[in-house]
C-alpha positions in Angstrom: 4.8 39.3 -31.4 4.5 36.1 -33.3 4.1 32.8 -31.4 4.9 29.5 -32.9 2.4 26.7 -32.3 3.9 23.6 -30.8 2.2 20.3 -31.7 1.3 18.2 -28.8 2.0 14.4 -29.2 -0.1 11.6 -28.1 0.9 8.5 -26.1 2.8 5.9 -28.3 0.6 3.1 -26.8 -2.7 3.0 -24.9 -3.0 2.6 -21.1 -3.9 -1.1 -21.3 -1.7 -2.3 -24.2 -0.3 -5.7 -23.2 3.4 -5.7 -23.5 5.4 -8.3 -21.6 8.4 -6.4 -20.6 6.7 -3.2 -19.4 3.8 -5.0 -17.8 6.0 -7.5 -16.0 8.3 -4.9 -14.7 5.6 -2.4 -13.5 3.7 -5.2 -11.7 6.8 -7.1 -10.1 9.2 -4.2 -9.5 7.4 -0.8 -9.8 10.3 0.8 -7.9 12.6 0.0 -10.7 10.2 1.4 -13.3 9.6 4.6 -11.4 13.2 5.0 -10.7 14.1 4.5 -14.4 11.6 7.1 -15.5 12.6 9.8 -13.2 16.4 9.3 -12.9 19.2 10.6 -15.1 22.1 9.4 -13.1 22.9 6.2 -11.2 23.0 8.0 -7.9 19.7 9.5 -8.5 18.3 6.1 -9.6 19.6 4.5 -6.4 18.2 7.1 -4.2 14.7 7.0 -5.9 14.6 3.2 -5.8 15.6 3.2 -2.0 12.8 5.8 -1.3 10.1 3.8 -3.1 11.2 0.6 -1.5 11.2 2.2 1.9 7.7 3.7 1.4 6.3 0.3 0.1 7.9 -1.6 3.0 6.6 0.8 5.3 3.0 0.2 4.1 3.5 -3.6 4.2 4.8 -3.4 7.8 1.8 -1.3 8.9 -0.5 -3.8 7.4 1.3 -6.5 9.3 1.1 -4.6 12.5 -2.5 -4.1 12.1 -3.0 -7.8 11.5 -1.1 -8.7 14.6 -3.1 -6.3 16.8 -6.3 -7.6 15.4 -5.3 -11.1 16.2 -4.4 -10.1 19.8 -7.6 -8.2 20.6 -9.8 -9.7 23.3 -13.1 -11.1 22.3 -16.3 -9.0 23.1 -17.5 -11.0 26.1 -16.2 -10.6 29.6 -16.8 -13.5 31.9 -15.8 -14.3 35.5 -14.5 -17.8 34.6 -13.9 -19.4 31.2 -15.2 -22.7 32.4 -18.7 -21.2 33.0 -18.6 -19.4 29.6 -21.5 -20.1 27.2 -19.5 -19.3 24.1 -15.9 -20.0 24.8 -14.3 -18.4 21.7 -16.1 -15.1 22.2 -15.1 -14.6 25.8 -12.2 -13.4 27.9 -11.5 -13.2 31.6 -9.5 -10.9 33.9 -6.8 -12.4 36.1 -4.9 -9.8 38.3 -6.0 -6.9 36.1 -4.7 -8.7 32.9 -7.0 -9.8 30.1 -6.7 -13.5 28.8 -9.0 -14.8 26.1 -10.7 -18.2 26.6 -10.0 -21.1 24.3 -11.2 -24.6 23.9 -8.8 -27.4 24.7 -10.0 -31.0 24.7 -13.6 -30.0 25.1 -12.9 -27.7 28.1 -12.9 -23.9 27.9 -9.8 -22.5 29.6 -8.0 -19.2 29.5 -5.3 -18.6 27.1 -1.7 -18.3 28.4 -1.1 -15.2 26.4 -2.7 -11.9 27.3 -5.1 -10.1 25.0 -5.4 -6.5 24.3 -8.6 -4.8 25.3 -8.1 -1.1 24.4 -5.8 -0.5 21.3 -6.1 2.6 19.3 -5.2 1.8 15.7 -6.0 5.2 14.3 -2.2 6.0 14.1 -1.7 2.9 11.8 -4.6 4.1 9.5 -3.2 7.6 9.5 0.3 6.5 8.7 -0.9 4.0 6.1 -2.9 6.9 4.3 0.1 9.2 4.4 2.4 6.5 2.9 -0.2 5.8 0.1 -0.5 9.6 -0.7 3.3 9.9 -1.0 3.5 6.9 -3.3 0.5 8.2 -5.3 2.4 11.6 -5.6 5.5 9.7 -6.8 3.4 8.2 -9.5 1.8 11.5 -10.3 5.2 13.2 -10.6 6.6 10.4 -13.0 3.5 10.7 -15.3 3.8 14.5 -15.4 7.5 14.2 -16.1 6.9 12.0 -19.1 4.0 14.2 -20.3 6.2 17.3 -20.1 9.3 15.6 -21.6 7.5 14.2 -24.6 5.1 17.1 -24.9 2.1 14.7 -24.7 -1.5 15.9 -24.6 -2.8 14.8 -21.2 -6.4 13.7 -20.4 -7.3 14.3 -16.8 -9.5 11.2 -16.5 -6.9 8.9 -18.0 -4.2 10.4 -15.9 -6.2 10.0 -12.8 -6.9 6.5 -13.5 -3.4 5.7 -14.4 -2.1 7.3 -11.1 -4.8 5.8 -8.7 -6.7 2.8 -10.1 -4.3 1.2 -12.7 -0.9 2.1 -11.3 0.8 -0.9 -12.9 -0.7 0.0 -16.3 0.2 3.6 -16.0 3.8 2.8 -15.1 3.9 0.4 -18.0 2.6 3.1 -20.4 5.2 5.5 -19.1 7.9 2.9 -19.3 7.2 2.3 -23.0 7.7 6.0 -23.7 11.3 6.0 -22.6 13.8 6.1 -25.4 
């Protein structure tokens, strides 16, 4: 049996080649670049861009929720009365089984009118964030492999790993430049 050798191509440009169009698009609207790489029809493009936007928005929302939870956490020190507190900003007090942080107003340490959270488990936020990051990383991996397969490009594991995880915008820009 006679096998024909197929020549493998190389990338047309390097990973960090500055190009205004591809770099701008991959930094500002990576969802468009990913969808353009992976789509053959307008419907497929629309579905892919919506998926990417939903995933990215989900990550941003989880970051915002974590920020808001951190801002509403009670300080470490429990006191009986804010007025008698040595360090006002780092104290909270209990009123009718509800936690209120202490704050400084006109030189007096008084309790805040809003409740603070004492026991909030944020592990689900970390878990969901990690899951969404893994899904987006997989989307970048699939786009890169699609271009490598379609253009018969010789891949380098280290460069591909960096393009998918560390230099996502550069990797998307390189893949975008390979499109016809």
